[in-house]
C-alpha atoms as an extended CHARMM CRD file, in Angstrom:
* protein
*
        81  EXT
         1         1  MET       CA            -11.2700000000       -8.4930000000        0.6520000000  PROA      1               0.0000000000
         2         2  ARG       CA            -11.2660000000       -8.7890000000       -2.9760000000  PROA      2               0.0000000000
         3         3  ARG       CA             -9.9170000000       -7.0740000000       -6.3690000000  PROA      3               0.0000000000
         4         4  GLY       CA            -10.0260000000       -4.0110000000       -6.7720000000  PROA      4               0.0000000000
         5         5  ASP       CA            -10.3760000000       -3.3030000000       -2.6720000000  PROA      5               0.0000000000
         6         6  PRO       CA             -7.5640000000       -0.5820000000       -2.5370000000  PROA      6               0.0000000000
         7         7  LEU       CA             -5.4420000000       -2.4400000000       -0.2900000000  PROA      7               0.0000000000
         8         8  PHE       CA             -5.8890000000       -6.4400000000       -2.4350000000  PROA      8               0.0000000000
         9         9  GLU       CA             -4.3760000000       -4.2500000000       -5.5360000000  PROA      9               0.0000000000
        10        10  LYS       CA             -1.2440000000       -2.7020000000       -3.2690000000  PROA      10              0.0000000000
        11        11  ALA       CA             -0.6080000000       -5.9540000000       -2.3240000000  PROA      11              0.0000000000
        12        12  ARG       CA             -1.2090000000       -7.6220000000       -5.4010000000  PROA      12              0.0000000000
        13        13  LYS       CA              1.0150000000       -4.9520000000       -7.3490000000  PROA      13              0.0000000000
        14        14  LEU       CA              4.1710000000       -5.3570000000       -4.6060000000  PROA      14              0.0000000000
        15        15  ALA       CA              4.0650000000       -9.2020000000       -5.0080000000  PROA      15              0.0000000000
        16        16  ASP       CA              3.8910000000       -8.3500000000       -9.1000000000  PROA      16              0.0000000000
        17        17  THR       CA              6.7690000000       -6.6460000000       -9.6700000000  PROA      17              0.0000000000
        18        18  GLY       CA              9.5070000000       -9.0860000000       -7.2360000000  PROA      18              0.0000000000
        19        19  ARG       CA              8.8640000000       -7.2060000000       -4.3190000000  PROA      19              0.0000000000
        20        20  VAL       CA              8.6010000000      -10.2060000000       -1.2410000000  PROA      20              0.0000000000
        21        21  GLU       CA             11.7120000000      -12.2440000000       -0.5390000000  PROA      21              0.0000000000
        22        22  PHE       CA             11.2110000000      -15.7070000000        1.2130000000  PROA      22              0.0000000000
        23        23  LEU       CA             14.0560000000      -15.6860000000        4.0320000000  PROA      23              0.0000000000
        24        24  GLY       CA             13.2750000000      -18.4430000000        4.9970000000  PROA      24              0.0000000000
        25        25  ASN       CA             11.3620000000      -20.4010000000        8.1930000000  PROA      25              0.0000000000
        26        26  GLY       CA              8.4140000000      -18.4660000000        7.3580000000  PROA      26              0.0000000000
        27        27  VAL       CA             10.1940000000      -15.0670000000        7.3990000000  PROA      27              0.0000000000
        28        28  TYR       CA              9.4270000000      -12.2640000000        4.1270000000  PROA      28              0.0000000000
        29        29  ASN       CA             11.0220000000       -9.2890000000        3.3230000000  PROA      29              0.0000000000
        30        30  VAL       CA              8.5690000000       -6.7840000000        2.1410000000  PROA      30              0.0000000000
        31        31  ILE       CA             10.1840000000       -3.6470000000        0.5130000000  PROA      31              0.0000000000
        32        32  GLY       CA              6.9270000000       -1.7320000000        0.3880000000  PROA      32              0.0000000000
        33        33  ASP       CA              6.5380000000        2.6710000000       -0.4490000000  PROA      33              0.0000000000
        34        34  HSD       CA              8.1500000000        3.6160000000        2.7690000000  PROA      34              0.0000000000
        35        35  GLY       CA             10.5710000000        0.9720000000        3.9330000000  PROA      35              0.0000000000
        36        36  THR       CA             11.0040000000       -1.9580000000        4.2400000000  PROA      36              0.0000000000
        37        37  TYR       CA              8.8070000000       -4.0530000000        6.6690000000  PROA      37              0.0000000000
        38        38  THR       CA              8.9940000000       -7.6770000000        8.0390000000  PROA      38              0.0000000000
        39        39  VAL       CA              6.4040000000      -10.3520000000        7.4900000000  PROA      39              0.0000000000
        40        40  ALA       CA              6.4080000000      -13.8120000000        9.9710000000  PROA      40              0.0000000000
        41        41  GLU       CA              3.9760000000      -16.6500000000        9.6520000000  PROA      41              0.0000000000
        42        42  ASP       CA              3.3510000000      -18.8010000000       13.1700000000  PROA      42              0.0000000000
        43        43  TYR       CA              2.7470000000      -22.0530000000       13.9470000000  PROA      43              0.0000000000
        44        44  LYS       CA             -0.6100000000      -22.1390000000       13.0640000000  PROA      44              0.0000000000
        45        45  GLY       CA             -0.0590000000      -20.5650000000        9.5160000000  PROA      45              0.0000000000
        46        46  LYS       CA             -1.1720000000      -17.0280000000       11.1730000000  PROA      46              0.0000000000
        47        47  LEU       CA              0.9790000000      -13.8490000000        9.6700000000  PROA      47              0.0000000000
        48        48  SER       CA              2.3370000000      -10.6240000000       11.1780000000  PROA      48              0.0000000000
        49        49  CYS       CA              4.0490000000       -7.4190000000       10.2990000000  PROA      49              0.0000000000
        50        50  ASN       CA              6.1730000000       -4.9700000000       11.5070000000  PROA      50              0.0000000000
        51        51  CYS       CA              5.1630000000       -1.9810000000        9.5930000000  PROA      51              0.0000000000
        52        52  GLN       CA              1.8580000000        0.5050000000       11.6130000000  PROA      52              0.0000000000
        53        53  GLY       CA             -0.7830000000       -0.2250000000        9.3180000000  PROA      53              0.0000000000
        54        54  PHE       CA             -0.4820000000       -3.5590000000       10.5440000000  PROA      54              0.0000000000
        55        55  LEU       CA              0.3770000000       -2.7540000000       14.2090000000  PROA      55              0.0000000000
        56        56  GLN       CA             -2.6170000000       -0.9060000000       14.1480000000  PROA      56              0.0000000000
        57        57  LYS       CA             -4.9900000000       -2.3590000000       11.8630000000  PROA      57              0.0000000000
        58        58  LYS       CA             -4.0630000000       -6.1530000000       12.4120000000  PROA      58              0.0000000000
        59        59  GLN       CA             -3.8770000000       -6.4220000000        8.6020000000  PROA      59              0.0000000000
        60        60  CYS       CA             -1.6370000000       -5.1030000000        5.5540000000  PROA      60              0.0000000000
        61        61  SER       CA             -0.6510000000       -4.6810000000        2.0230000000  PROA      61              0.0000000000
        62        62  HSD       CA              2.6820000000       -6.0900000000        2.6630000000  PROA      62              0.0000000000
        63        63  ALA       CA              0.6660000000       -9.6480000000        4.6900000000  PROA      63              0.0000000000
        64        64  VAL       CA             -1.4730000000       -9.8510000000        2.3060000000  PROA      64              0.0000000000
        65        65  ALA       CA              1.4300000000       -9.9360000000       -0.0400000000  PROA      65              0.0000000000
        66        66  VAL       CA              2.7280000000      -12.4360000000        1.8790000000  PROA      66              0.0000000000
        67        67  MET       CA             -0.5750000000      -14.3620000000        1.5650000000  PROA      67              0.0000000000
        68        68  LEU       CA             -0.9300000000      -14.0780000000       -2.3080000000  PROA      68              0.0000000000
        69        69  LEU       CA              2.5870000000      -15.8630000000       -3.2690000000  PROA      69              0.0000000000
        70        70  SER       CA              1.8710000000      -18.4810000000       -0.9850000000  PROA      70              0.0000000000
        71        71  LYS       CA             -1.4640000000      -18.9750000000       -2.0360000000  PROA      71              0.0000000000
        72        72  LYS       CA              0.1480000000      -19.0220000000       -6.1250000000  PROA      72              0.0000000000
        73        73  LYS       CA              3.3500000000      -21.8300000000       -5.0810000000  PROA      73              0.0000000000
        74        74  ARG       CA              0.8660000000      -23.5470000000       -3.2400000000  PROA      74              0.0000000000
        75        75  GLN       CA             -1.4090000000      -24.1820000000       -6.2390000000  PROA      75              0.0000000000
        76        76  ARG       CA              1.9690000000      -24.5860000000       -8.7360000000  PROA      76              0.0000000000
        77        77  LYS       CA              3.4240000000      -27.7250000000       -6.2630000000  PROA      77              0.0000000000
        78        78  PRO       CA              3.3550000000      -30.6050000000       -8.4200000000  PROA      78              0.0000000000
        79        79  SER       CA              0.8690000000      -33.6880000000       -6.3380000000  PROA      79              0.0000000000
        80        80  PRO       CA              3.2550000000      -36.5170000000       -5.5380000000  PROA      80              0.0000000000
        81        81  GLN       CA              2.5900000000      -39.8920000000       -8.1060000000  PROA      81              0.0000000000
């Protein structure tokens, strides 16, 4: 998946417009175009979502949006001195 891919672009839009809310313990609410969905990260870092797209295809813009925000957060984290 890369820039220009419709799924990636939809995920980027969700992440950039503040529609992802961290609830704690690896759980996020994502306000999608057709409802609010729960994205959860398991102990191995694998994401899952309760939307129909993820249930059918094992990927969705909601989970990708969480992944993008998590990646940004890791990149901004200051290194210990």
